[in-house]
C-alpha positions as CSV (number, residue, x, y, z in Angstrom):
1,M,-0.3,-0.2,-0.3
2,N,1.6,3.5,-0.6
3,K,2.4,4.9,2.6
4,T,0.6,8.4,2.4
5,I,-2.7,6.1,1.7
6,E,-1.3,4.2,4.7
7,L,-0.5,7.1,6.7
8,V,-4.2,8.7,5.7
9,N,-6.3,5.6,6.7
10,L,-4.6,5.4,10.1
11,W,-5.1,9.3,10.8
12,G,-8.7,8.6,9.9
13,A,-9.4,5.6,12.2
14,F,-7.6,7.7,15.3
15,E,-10.0,10.7,14.5
16,E,-12.6,8.4,14.0
17,Q,-11.9,7.3,18.5
18,H,-10.4,10.6,19.6
19,P,-12.3,13.4,17.0
20,T,-10.5,15.9,19.9
21,G,-7.0,14.6,19.4
22,S,-4.0,16.4,18.1
23,I,-1.6,15.3,15.0
24,E,1.1,15.3,18.0
25,D,-1.8,12.6,19.8
26,F,-1.9,10.5,16.8
27,C,1.7,10.7,16.6
28,R,2.4,9.3,20.2
29,H,-0.7,6.8,19.5
30,H,1.0,5.5,16.7
31,L,4.5,5.2,18.3
32,A,2.9,3.5,21.5
33,K,0.9,0.8,19.2
34,Q,4.3,0.3,17.2
35,S,6.7,-0.4,20.2
36,Q,7.3,-3.5,21.7
37,Q,8.2,-3.0,25.4
38,N,9.7,-5.8,27.6
39,T,7.8,-6.3,30.5
40,Q,8.6,-8.4,33.6
41,G,6.8,-9.3,36.0
42,T,3.5,-10.8,36.3
43,L,0.4,-8.4,34.9
44,V,-2.3,-7.6,37.6
45,G,-3.2,-9.9,41.1
46,G,-5.7,-12.7,40.7
47,T,-7.7,-13.7,37.9
48,V,-6.8,-11.4,34.4
49,P,-9.9,-10.5,33.1
50,P,-10.7,-12.2,29.6
51,V,-11.6,-9.3,27.7
52,N,-9.7,-5.9,27.2
53,D,-12.9,-4.1,28.9
54,G,-12.1,-5.9,32.2
55,L,-8.2,-5.9,32.0
56,L,-7.8,-2.0,31.3
57,L,-9.8,-1.3,34.0
58,K,-8.2,-3.6,36.5
59,I,-5.0,-2.4,35.7
60,I,-6.3,1.8,36.0
61,G,-8.2,0.2,39.2
62,R,-4.7,-1.5,40.6
63,I,-2.5,1.7,40.1
64,S,-5.3,3.9,41.7
65,K,-4.4,1.2,44.6
66,L,-1.1,1.3,44.5
67,N,-0.7,5.5,44.2
68,M,-3.0,5.5,47.0
69,N,-0.9,3.0,49.4
70,Y,2.2,4.8,48.4
71,A,0.9,8.4,49.2
72,N,-0.6,7.5,52.0
73,I,3.0,6.2,53.2
74,A,4.6,9.6,52.2
75,L,1.7,11.4,53.8
76,K,2.9,9.6,57.7
77,G,4.4,12.5,59.7
78,T,2.0,14.9,58.6
79,C,-1.2,16.1,60.0
80,L,-3.2,14.4,57.0
81,N,-3.8,10.2,57.3
82,Q,-4.9,9.7,53.9
83,I,-4.4,11.2,50.1
84,E,-8.1,11.7,49.8
85,E,-8.0,14.3,52.8
86,F,-5.4,16.4,51.0
87,G,-7.7,15.7,47.8
88,M,-10.3,17.5,50.0
89,L,-8.0,20.4,50.9
90,Y,-6.5,21.0,47.6
91,T,-10.0,21.3,46.2
92,I,-10.9,23.6,49.3
93,K,-7.7,25.5,48.2
94,Q,-8.5,25.9,44.5
95,E,-11.7,26.9,45.0
96,K,-11.5,29.3,48.0
97,N,-14.8,28.9,49.4
98,P,-16.6,26.3,48.0
99,R,-20.0,24.6,49.6
100,K,-19.7,21.9,51.4
101,T,-21.5,19.3,48.9
102,E,-19.1,20.7,45.7
103,I,-16.0,19.4,47.6
104,I,-18.1,15.9,48.6
105,Y,-19.0,15.6,45.1
106,A,-15.6,16.7,43.6
107,N,-13.9,14.0,45.2
108,L,-16.0,11.4,43.8
109,F,-17.5,11.0,47.6
110,E,-21.1,9.8,48.6
111,L,-22.6,12.9,51.0
112,S,-22.5,10.7,54.3
113,S,-18.6,9.8,54.0
114,G,-17.6,13.1,52.4
115,T,-19.1,15.2,55.3
116,D,-17.3,12.9,58.0
117,M,-14.2,13.6,56.5
118,L,-14.8,16.9,56.4
119,N,-15.8,16.9,60.0
120,R,-12.3,15.1,60.6
121,L,-10.6,17.8,59.2
122,K,-12.1,20.2,60.7
123,T,-12.0,18.7,64.0
124,R,-8.3,19.0,63.7
125,G,-8.4,22.4,62.9
126,L,-7.4,22.4,59.4
127,I,-10.8,23.8,58.0
128,V,-13.6,26.1,59.0
129,E,-17.3,25.8,58.5
130,Y,-20.1,28.8,58.2
131,N,-23.3,29.3,56.7
132,D,-23.5,30.4,53.0
133,M,-25.0,33.7,52.3
134,E,-26.6,33.1,49.4
135,D,-28.3,30.0,50.7
136,K,-28.8,29.4,54.4
137,R,-29.5,25.8,53.8
138,S,-25.7,25.2,52.6
139,K,-22.3,25.5,54.4
140,R,-19.1,26.8,52.8
141,I,-15.7,25.5,54.0
142,E,-12.2,27.7,54.0
143,L,-9.0,26.5,54.9
144,T,-7.6,27.5,58.4
145,E,-3.7,28.9,58.3
146,K,-2.8,25.3,59.8
147,G,-4.6,23.9,56.3
148,E,-3.0,26.1,54.2
149,I,0.8,25.4,55.4
150,A,-0.8,21.4,55.5
151,V,-1.5,21.6,51.9
152,E,1.7,23.0,50.9
153,T,3.6,20.5,52.7
154,C,1.7,17.9,51.3
155,K,1.8,19.2,47.9
156,V,5.6,18.3,47.8
157,K,5.2,14.9,48.8
158,I,2.1,14.0,46.5
159,L,3.9,15.3,43.7
160,K,7.0,13.4,44.7
161,N,4.9,10.1,44.9
162,A,3.7,11.0,41.6
163,A,6.8,11.4,39.8
164,M,8.2,8.1,41.5
165,M,4.7,6.0,40.2
166,V,5.4,7.2,36.4
167,H,8.9,7.0,36.6
168,D,9.1,4.6,33.9
169,L,6.8,6.4,31.1
170,T,8.2,9.5,28.8
171,D,6.5,12.4,28.7
172,D,5.0,11.3,25.6
173,D,3.7,8.3,26.9
174,K,1.9,10.4,29.9
175,E,0.4,12.8,27.3
176,L,-0.8,9.5,25.4
177,C,-2.6,8.2,28.8
178,I,-3.9,11.4,29.4
179,Q,-5.5,12.1,26.0
180,L,-6.8,8.2,25.8
181,L,-8.2,8.3,29.2
182,K,-9.7,12.0,29.9
183,T,-12.9,11.0,28.1
184,I,-13.5,8.5,30.3
185,E,-13.0,10.4,33.2
186,I,-14.7,13.8,32.3
187,K,-17.9,11.5,30.8
188,F,-18.4,9.3,34.1
189,S,-17.9,12.1,36.4
190,S,-20.6,14.3,35.1
191,M,-22.8,11.9,35.3
192,W,-22.5,9.3,38.2
193,Q,-24.7,12.0,40.8
194,K,-27.7,10.9,38.7
195,H,-26.9,7.4,38.4
196,K,-26.8,7.1,42.0
197,E,-30.3,5.9,42.2
198,K,-31.0,4.3,39.3
199,D,-30.9,0.5,38.5
200,F,-27.7,-0.8,36.5
201,E,-29.6,-1.9,33.4
202,E,-31.3,1.2,33.2
203,I,-27.6,2.9,33.0
204,Y,-26.1,0.4,31.0
205,N,-28.6,1.2,28.2
206,E,-28.2,5.3,28.7
207,V,-24.6,5.2,28.4
208,V,-24.1,2.5,25.3
209,E,-27.2,3.6,23.6
210,T,-26.0,7.4,24.1
211,T,-22.5,6.4,22.9
212,E,-23.7,4.6,19.5
213,T,-26.2,7.1,18.3
214,K,-23.3,10.1,18.2
């Protein structure tokens, strides 16, 4: 096949799967598919899912859990006990004085467990809570001086842990992973709240039918 035609066909297949992808993303994607890395060790613990959908999600899940384990080790000796607490505090820092529910849902917590975590952070003097002047039913949260110090101190450790976890990936590898996975995160982050009370089959049909009709 003519190389120009082959390239056009490869680009067309990539663009169909990743309509927002750039030429740089395409090049990273193509090189990643061509490269054959000799990976040592056993892939995922326990049963290896027989289909790629399950295997991909198991790999992502295990990496996420390993990241939490190592991050929690990195946080030892600080005033934070787990990476989820850092996520809560960092959300507050970025948003300045967000509503309590905004913090909880942004970090993918259920209302009860997220409220419990914020209460523990408040008890330890890291945040303050006060009434929302625009909505008396809501509460807003701000970092205390102690909380600000905790965020900056722990941010260094969390970033160091992140660098360790992806140390073996090149910058292009990282960009490719982000490009491939970000649409899943964006999609389901926007939907999970409305899906909580629905039956799974209803959710499945809604998500799959919506995707297939586009």
